[in-house]
C-alpha positions as CSV (number, residue, x, y, z in Angstrom):
1,G,0.0,0.0,0.0
2,A,3.0,2.4,-0.1
3,V,4.6,4.1,-3.1
4,R,8.3,3.4,-3.5
5,F,10.7,4.7,-6.1
6,I,12.7,1.8,-7.7
7,D,14.5,3.5,-10.5
8,F,16.0,6.9,-10.0
9,S,17.5,7.0,-13.5
10,F,19.9,9.9,-13.7
11,C,19.1,11.3,-10.2
12,A,21.8,12.4,-7.8
13,F,24.3,13.5,-10.5
14,G,23.7,17.3,-10.2
15,N,21.1,19.9,-9.4
16,F,18.3,18.7,-7.1
17,M,15.7,20.1,-9.5
18,F,17.0,17.6,-12.1
19,D,16.1,14.9,-9.6
20,L,12.6,16.4,-9.2
21,A,12.2,16.5,-13.0
22,I,13.2,12.9,-13.4
23,A,10.8,11.8,-10.7
24,M,8.0,13.9,-12.2
25,S,8.6,12.5,-15.7
26,D,7.4,9.1,-14.4
27,M,4.1,10.3,-12.9
28,K,0.9,11.6,-14.3
29,P,0.9,15.4,-14.6
30,H,-2.1,15.8,-12.3
31,L,0.1,14.4,-9.5
32,H,2.8,17.0,-9.9
33,G,1.2,19.5,-7.6
34,S,0.8,17.0,-4.8
35,F,4.4,15.7,-5.3
36,L,5.8,19.3,-5.1
37,D,3.6,20.2,-2.1
38,G,5.1,17.2,-0.3
39,Y,8.6,18.2,-1.3
40,R,8.0,21.7,-0.1
41,G,7.0,20.3,3.2
42,V,10.7,19.2,3.6
43,R,12.6,21.7,1.5
44,G,11.8,25.0,-0.2
45,L,12.0,25.7,-3.9
46,P,13.6,28.8,-5.4
47,D,11.8,31.4,-7.4
48,G,11.4,30.3,-11.0
49,Y,11.7,26.6,-10.1
50,E,9.1,25.7,-12.7
51,R,11.3,26.7,-15.7
52,S,14.3,24.9,-14.2
53,I,12.4,21.7,-13.6
54,E,10.9,21.7,-17.1
55,G,14.3,22.3,-18.6
56,F,15.9,19.5,-16.6
57,F,13.0,17.2,-17.8
58,V,13.9,18.0,-21.5
59,G,17.6,17.4,-20.7
60,G,16.7,14.1,-19.0
61,M,14.8,12.9,-22.0
62,I,17.7,13.7,-24.3
63,G,19.9,11.7,-21.9
64,T,17.5,8.8,-22.0
65,F,17.4,8.9,-25.8
66,S,21.2,8.8,-25.9
67,Y,21.0,5.4,-24.2
68,W,18.3,4.1,-26.5
69,V,20.0,5.1,-29.8
70,A,22.4,2.2,-29.7
71,N,19.8,-0.4,-28.7
72,P,18.1,-2.1,-31.7
73,N,15.2,-3.1,-29.3
74,M,14.5,0.6,-28.6
75,Q,14.4,2.0,-32.1
76,K,10.7,1.9,-32.5
77,A,10.1,3.5,-29.1
78,L,12.8,6.2,-30.0
79,A,11.2,6.9,-33.3
80,R,7.8,7.3,-31.6
81,R,8.9,9.2,-28.5
82,A,11.6,11.6,-29.8
83,P,9.2,13.6,-32.1
84,S,6.5,13.9,-29.4
85,I,9.1,15.1,-26.8
86,A,10.4,17.6,-29.3
87,R,6.9,18.9,-30.2
88,E,5.2,18.7,-26.8
89,Y,8.0,19.8,-24.6
90,A,11.3,21.0,-26.1
91,S,9.7,23.4,-28.6
92,K,7.5,24.9,-25.9
93,Y,10.4,25.2,-23.5
94,N,12.5,26.9,-26.2
95,R,9.7,29.4,-26.9
96,G,9.4,30.1,-23.1
97,E,6.0,28.4,-22.9
98,P,5.4,26.2,-19.8
99,F,4.2,22.7,-20.4
100,W,3.8,21.3,-16.9
101,F,3.2,24.6,-15.0
102,S,0.6,26.7,-16.7
């Protein structure tokens, strides 16, 4: 009956907001608010954290794709996911438009 993280992916290699972005990337967006409320109960977030978290998410996806590119078993998933990440997230981020925090 408890939630436990089992794969922290790239977490712990740098900025703590990268860790938050990786965790948030594996949950439904409607849970992001509750997740961040719980986090803020332990540690504060700086002004403008939304933009940083979204940017770290895009960077994390690029990192994930770099692992997939050499794996023949992941080619179909890469071909499907890369365009949607570019369209739905990276292009909005580059235009300064939020995608998780609106």
